[in-house]
N, C-alpha and C positions, 0 to 999 in steps of 0.2 A: 531696215534689213542691211548688215552689212556685207559688201563685196569688195574682194581684192582686185587692183587694178593691173598686177604684174603678170598675167597669165595671157598674153597676147594671141597664143597661138591655139586656145581651148577650142575655137569651134571646129577646127580639124581632127581634134582628139576625140570629140563626142561628148553626149551630155555627162556621162558619168565621171569624167576626169574634171570637166567644167564645174560640176558640183562638189568634188572633191578638193579642187583648188580653191573655190570659193570659201570653204569650210575651214580651210587652213588659218585663216587670219580673223574668224568670226568667234564671238564669245558666249553666244547665247542662241536658242532655238526658239522657232525656226527661222532660216533665211531667205526662203523663196515662198511666195504665196501664189497659188493657183485657184481660179475660179473654175469648175469644172462642170461639163455637161456630158450626158451620156445618151447614146442611143443605142438599143438592144436590136439586132438586125436578124430578122427571120427570113429562111428560104424554105419554101414548100412544105411550111408547118413547123419547121425545124428552127431551133435557134441556132445561128450560123456565127454571129460575131457581135462584137462590141466596137462602137464607134465612139471615140473620147474626143472631146473638144476642150482644150485648157487654155484659158486667159490668165497670162502672167503679170505679175504686179509689175508697175511702170520701172521701177529701180533695176530690177533684176532684166527687163526688156532692155533698157538703155544699155546694160553691160553687154548683152549678149549680142546685140545687133550692131555693136560698133563696127564701122568700115563697111557695112553690106549695102550701103546707098551708093551702087557703083556708078550710077549716071549721074551722080550729085544733084538730083532735082530737089530734095530735101524731103522726098517721100520713099517709104520702102514698098517696092510692088510685091506680090506674090512670086513672081520671077526670081526677085533679088533673094527672096526666103527661103526658096525651094532646097537649096542644099542645106541650111541651117535645119528647116524640118526634117530632111532624110536623114542626116547626122545625128540629130538629137534622137529622133526617134528608134534609130537602130542601137543608139547607146542606152537605151532604157532596159534592153533584153535582161542585163543582169540584175535589174531591180523587179523584174516580174511585170515591168509595164506599170508598176503602182496598182494593178487592177487585179482583184480577186472575183471570181465566178464560181457560184454553186448552183447547180440544178437538182432538186430532189435531194439536196444534202452532200451531193458529191460534187467536188472541186473539177473544174473544167480546164483543160490545158489549152494554151493559144499556138496558134502557128506564127510565122514571122508577120509583123505588121505590114500592112498595104495602105497605099493612097495616103502618103505623109504629105502635109500641105501647112501654109502658114500665111497670115495676113496681119495686118494692122487694124486694130480697132482704137481710134483714139492713141492713146500712149501705151496700149497693151499689146504685146504680142500675143495672137492667138494660134495655137498649133491643134492640127487634127489629124488624126490616123484611125484606121481600122484595124482591130484585132480579130483574125478570123478564129475559129475554134478548130483545132485539129480535127475534132468528129463532131460535125453538126448532132446535135440533141433534141430529140423529142421531147419537148417539155411536158405535155398531157397537162394533168393536173399538180403536178408538181411545181413548187414555187421557186422561181429563180430569184437568187440574192447576190446583187453586185455591190463591191464596196471598192474605192479608190482611195487609197492613203499609203503614207509613208512610213513603215515599221519604225525607222529611226527618227521620224520627226524632224528631218532636215527640211522637208519641203511640208509646206501645210496646205492642204486640200479643203475646199469647202464648196459644196453645190451652189449653183445658182438658184436664184429665187425663182418661183414661178412655175408654169408647167413645162418650160423648155428645159428644166433641169434633168429629166428622164423622159424620153421619147421612146416609140415602138415603131420599127417599119418591117412591114410584111407579116405582122404577128396574126395568128388566127382571130377570128372575132370572138369578142367578148374579154380578151386579155388586156390587163390595166397594169400600170405602174405607178407604184407610190414611193416617195421618199421619206425616210425616218432621219431624223438629224440626232447628233450626238447630244447627251447631256451635259458632258463636259465642254465647256465654252473654250473656243480657241483664243490665244492672246492676239492681240491687234498689231502688236510690234514683236521683236526678238526678245521676249522675255520670258520665255516658257521654264527658264531655270528657278525652279523653287528652292527653297534652303536644302543643301546637300545635292542638287542636281547641277553638277559641275560640267564644263565641257567635256571632262575626260569619262563621266557618266555617258553622254550621248555618243562618243567616239567608241564605246564599246559596243554599243548598240548594232545589231546585224539586222540582215533581211528577215531573219526567224523570230526578231522581238515583238513584244506585242504593246510596246510602249504607245506607238502611233493609232493604235486602233480604237482608242479611247475617244480620238477625234473625228472617226471615220462616220461619215453619213452611209446609208445603206439604201438601195434602190430595189425593191422588191415587186416581182412580176409574177400575177396569179392569172390563171386561165380557167375557163370553166370546163 
């Protein structure tokens, strides 16, 4: 991943500006890698929200956490990362939080995120936040389908391995989540640019684009 080093005040500007600056000196996609876990949260039998847990790649982590070790003890505590988590989560609004949820085929709208938090796991920044649904929905026998991806493919999302990739909290008895992974394999380095796929091609992509969906994993929740 290529990250520019000359944007010292971007943390205060939010996640969206940080990504835009990082992209300005990069020549291929993707630039940031995230390993994702999701939890679908139910309340009173209704699907009420989605809790995202994102683990960032070590290079991006090193860039975005510069200067946050305020007590100079060589470690980053959740308290030192709290401001970063809140700012970055708020900055995701213009990207739709990279999260799409449909229940019974109908796309669901989210309210403002809650409970932003961050901690370190080895050399990876791990950020969590809850996306409440604007209107909790009775799922019934309709399938809930959740995708986490960046349409512009600046950020590469992949779901964690194992059962912790998708979990349910408070779901009606018998509901089960399964993860289906994309048929298109994601590049392991910033080399998504096939012949003809220049930086200009990616810069022209918007949140309405469909390029990134080919790399998206999907979580399906079915209830009896």
